[in-house]
Each structure stands twice: as structure tokens, then as C-alpha cells.
C-alpha positions in Angstrom: -54.3 -63.0 161.7 -57.6 -61.1 161.6 -58.6 -62.4 165.0 -55.3 -61.3 166.4 -55.7 -57.9 165.0 -59.3 -57.7 166.3 -57.9 -58.6 169.7 -55.5 -55.7 169.6 -52.4 -57.8 168.7 -51.0 -55.5 166.0 -47.7 -56.2 164.3 -48.5 -59.9 163.7 -48.0 -61.2 160.2 -47.7 -64.4 158.3 -44.0 -65.2 157.6 -41.9 -67.8 156.0 -40.8 -68.9 152.5 -41.2 -71.3 149.7 -37.7 -72.8 149.6 -36.9 -74.1 146.1 -35.0 -77.4 145.9 -32.2 -75.6 144.1 -31.8 -73.3 147.1 -32.0 -76.2 149.5 -29.2 -78.0 147.6 -27.0 -74.9 147.9 -27.6 -74.7 151.7 -26.8 -78.4 152.1 -23.6 -78.3 150.1 -20.2 -78.2 151.8 -17.9 -75.4 150.4 -16.2 -76.7 147.3 -12.9 -75.0 148.3 -12.5 -77.6 151.1 -11.3 -80.2 148.6 -10.2 -82.0 146.6 -7.0 -79.9 146.2 -4.2 -80.0 143.7 -2.7 -82.8 145.8 -5.7 -85.1 145.0 -8.8 -86.1 147.0 -8.5 -85.7 150.7 -10.4 -88.7 152.3 -11.2 -86.9 155.6 -13.0 -84.1 153.8 -16.6 -84.9 152.7 -17.7 -84.5 149.1 -19.6 -81.2 148.7 -22.8 -82.9 147.9 -22.7 -85.9 150.3 -25.7 -84.7 152.3 -27.7 -84.2 149.1 -26.9 -87.7 147.9 -27.9 -89.2 151.2 -31.2 -87.3 151.2 -32.0 -88.3 147.6 -31.2 -91.9 148.4 -33.8 -91.8 151.1 -36.5 -89.6 149.5 -35.8 -89.6 145.7 -34.6 -86.8 143.5 -35.3 -83.5 145.3 -36.8 -81.9 142.2 -39.5 -84.6 142.0 -40.1 -85.0 145.7 -43.7 -85.1 146.6 -44.3 -85.2 150.3 -44.9 -83.1 153.4 -45.4 -79.3 153.1 -44.7 -79.1 149.4 -45.7 -76.0 147.3 -47.3 -76.3 143.8 -43.9 -75.5 142.3 -42.2 -78.4 144.2 -40.6 -76.1 146.8 -40.8 -76.7 150.5 -43.1 -74.5 152.5 -41.8 -72.9 155.7 -44.6 -71.0 157.4 -45.3 -69.3 160.7 -46.1 -66.0 162.4 -43.8 -63.0 162.8 -44.2 -60.7 165.7 -41.7 -57.9 165.4 -38.3 -59.6 165.1 -39.6 -62.9 166.4 -40.6 -65.8 164.1 -42.9 -68.4 165.6 -43.2 -71.7 163.8 -44.0 -75.3 164.4 -41.3 -77.9 164.1 -42.0 -80.1 161.0 -43.2 -83.6 161.4 -40.6 -86.4 161.0 -42.2 -87.6 157.9 -42.2 -91.4 158.0 -45.9 -92.1 158.0 -47.0 -95.0 160.2 -43.5 -95.4 161.7 -42.3 -92.1 163.1 -39.6 -93.7 165.3 -37.9 -95.2 162.3 -36.2 -91.9 161.5 -34.7 -91.8 165.0 -33.0 -95.2 164.8 -32.3 -96.0 161.2 -28.9 -94.4 160.4 -29.3 -94.4 156.6 -32.4 -92.2 156.7 -32.3 -88.5 156.6 -34.9 -85.8 157.5 -37.3 -85.1 154.6 -36.6 -82.1 152.4 -39.1 -79.8 154.1 -37.7 -80.5 157.5 -34.2 -79.6 156.3 -35.6 -76.5 154.5 -37.2 -75.3 157.7 -34.0 -75.2 159.7 -31.8 -74.1 156.8 -34.2 -71.2 156.2 -33.9 -70.2 159.9 -30.1 -70.1 159.4 -29.8 -68.5 156.0 -33.2 -67.1 155.1 -34.3 -65.5 158.3 -30.8 -65.2 159.6 -32.0 -65.9 163.1 -29.8 -64.8 166.0 -31.0 -67.8 168.1 -33.6 -70.4 168.3 -35.9 -71.2 171.2 -37.4 -74.7 171.4 -40.5 -74.8 173.7 -41.6 -78.1 175.2 -40.3 -81.6 175.8 -39.2 -82.8 173.4 -38.4 -81.9 169.9 -36.9 -84.1 167.2 -33.9 -82.2 165.7 -31.5 -83.5 168.4 -32.6 -87.1 167.6 -31.9 -87.0 163.9 -29.5 -89.5 162.3 -25.8 -89.0 162.9 -23.1 -89.8 165.3 -24.6 -90.9 168.6 -21.8 -89.9 170.9 -20.6 -86.6 169.4 -21.7 -84.7 166.3 -19.7 -84.5 163.2 -20.3 -82.4 160.1 -22.3 -85.3 158.7 -24.7 -85.4 161.7 -28.1 -83.9 160.7 -28.6 -82.2 164.1 -25.3 -80.5 163.5 -26.2 -79.5 160.0 -29.7 -78.2 160.7 -28.9 -76.3 163.9 -25.5 -75.0 162.6 -24.1 -72.2 164.8 -27.6 -71.1 166.0 -27.6 -70.7 169.8 -30.3 -73.1 171.0 -32.3 -72.3 174.1 -34.4 -75.3 175.2 -37.3 -75.0 177.7 -37.4 -78.5 179.2 -39.2 -80.3 181.9 -37.0 -80.9 185.0 -38.3 -84.5 185.5 -36.6 -85.8 182.3 -32.8 -85.3 182.7 -31.9 -88.3 180.6 -33.4 -86.8 177.4 -32.4 -83.3 178.2 -28.8 -84.6 178.1 -29.4 -85.6 174.5 -30.7 -82.1 173.8 -27.5 -80.7 175.2 -25.1 -83.2 173.7 -26.5 -83.4 170.1 -28.7 -80.3 170.0 -26.2 -78.0 171.8 -29.1 -76.9 173.9 -28.9 -74.4 176.8 -31.5 -76.1 179.0 -33.9 -73.9 180.9 -35.6 -76.4 183.3 -39.1 -76.0 184.7 -41.1 -78.0 187.2 -43.9 -80.1 186.0 -47.2 -78.4 186.8 -49.3 -80.1 189.5 -52.2 -82.2 188.2 -54.9 -84.4 189.6 -57.7 -86.7 188.4 -60.3 -84.6 186.5 -63.2 -87.0 187.2 -66.7 -86.2 186.2 -68.3 -82.8 186.5 -71.7 -81.2 186.8 -74.5 -83.2 185.1 -72.3 -86.2 184.4 -71.5 -86.7 188.1 -75.3 -86.5 188.8 -76.0 -88.9 186.0 -73.5 -91.4 187.3 -75.2 -91.3 190.7 -78.7 -91.8 189.1 -77.5 -94.7 186.9 -75.9 -96.4 189.9 -79.2 -96.1 191.8 -81.1 -97.3 188.8 -78.9 -100.5 188.4 -79.6 -101.5 192.1 -83.3 -102.2 191.2 -84.2 -101.5 187.6 -87.8 -102.7 188.0 -88.7 -100.5 190.9 -86.6 -97.5 189.8 -87.6 -97.4 186.2 -90.6 -95.1 186.5 -89.0 -92.8 189.1 -85.6 -92.4 187.5 -86.2 -92.8 183.8 -87.2 -89.1 183.3 -84.4 -87.5 185.4 -81.8 -89.7 183.6 -82.9 -88.7 180.1 -83.1 -85.1 181.2 -79.5 -85.2 182.4 -78.4 -86.9 179.3 -79.9 -84.1 177.2 -78.6 -81.3 179.4 -75.1 -82.7 179.4 -75.1 -83.0 175.6 -74.4 -86.7 175.7 -77.2 -87.4 173.2 -75.4 -85.2 170.7 -72.0 -86.8 171.4 -73.4 -90.3 171.3 -76.6 -90.1 169.2 -79.2 -92.9 169.5 -80.1 -94.4 166.1 -83.5 -95.7 165.4 -83.2 -99.4 164.7 -85.8 -99.2 162.0 -84.6 -96.2 160.0 -80.9 -96.0 161.1 -81.3 -92.2 161.6 -80.3 -90.4 164.8 -83.3 -89.9 167.1 -83.4 -87.8 170.3 -83.9 -90.0 173.3 -86.7 -89.2 175.7 -88.2 -90.8 178.8 -91.3 -91.9 176.9 
């Protein structure tokens, strides 16, 4: 923030919330007036706490959850920057350490509490008018739920809610942008992929490659003439700092020289 203010970017502040687990439960509950009624339970209406039970089955009791982005008081941290009326944040990690794709394909799993708190806070805490996802691709449209059409029990439906979702997406990936439209209700704003080329070597490293190639052609004859220039280029390119030479006797880094 201080660097932004020093650069003349005033009006930038840290924003977000520490969402308590009690608050998250309220946001995840279905309205109790939906059922059951005086006529008895209505099987096509979900129990008010069905999403909470599924999340606790996957991650344990919410009050004792200890995982990603958890505050000292066991709340879920939602953090970002606020510029005027715009909140800028980073989409939470999926949360299955070592197996991130598991959450995308295992139907019994749920997003972890902080992930759910992030999007529920956008809906109910920040009361955002719309959400803009930048970059291909995010994860909210890939969360567990109905694959061919969201229902009220689909996590992408629950976490995006009624938020208009504008999605800036690369034009060369129409198959996955369809998922963003179908399950994430995204309004796709396509862009062409920027042109790119092979970076290759540059400056001293290019010269160093040329000298090493020449050296390898005849190491005996070229040793005296090329040893000095090679070590000078290694030093000027900073390669001796990136890949330090360690003295075999002491094991300590030692700066290489031509001597």
C-alpha cells in the first residue's frame, strides 16, 4: 500500500473480512421457510443445512477447521485491495494439497471453508454488483455439482449466486470457455493470445555459448586463450552467483577465476 501511495495511487486500501464459521453457516443455509411444511417433509426441497453437512463431511466440523487462510479465531480470511468501489482479490486455492485435480472430479468433495467464505462474502458482505474473472481459467465453474446443468446443490451455483460474471478468456480455448458459460454463467469476453517467440540466450550468455562451443572443439589448444574470457563472461552474467562453485576441500562457495 505504501508503495502504491508513493507512486501516486491514492485511494488504494486493504479490504476484506474475517468471516466467522457461524456467519458462513448462515450464508450456506437454505431458507427454512422452504420446508418442511405442515404437510410433512417435501423430498424435492433440500434440508436447510445440506451444504453445511456436506462441507463438514469433507473437511470436519467448521468450528475446528484448520486449513487454508484461517485467522487466529478460526474464521476464514478474505483479503484483497479496494480501489474506490472495486475490490481486487485472488481466487482461493482449491485446497487439496498434492492432488489439486481431485476436487474437480470427486463429486463428494466440497470447496474448503475459506473458498466458500470468499465468494459468499462477495455476495453478502461486499454486496458486489458483478464479478470480473481475469485469465484462463479459474476454478469456481469446475466445482462439484451437476455436470450438465446447475442445481441449487451445485457449488458453482451456490458460490456465484446471482452475481453477473464477466469472464475475460483466451479465444483459443472454446471448449473450456463453454464450461465457464454453462456452469459459471460467464459472459465471455474473448481475447487473442499474444504473439510469442523463443526467447533464446541474450547478451553475455550468448557470447558465452559461442566461446564454450569453440573451446570444446579443441580444449588443449584453446585452454590458455579462452579460459580467461570464459570466466569473465561467467562473472559478468552473474552465473557464478546463480550456480556457485564449491571448493571440494571446504565445501564453501568460491568465486571461479581463470587462474
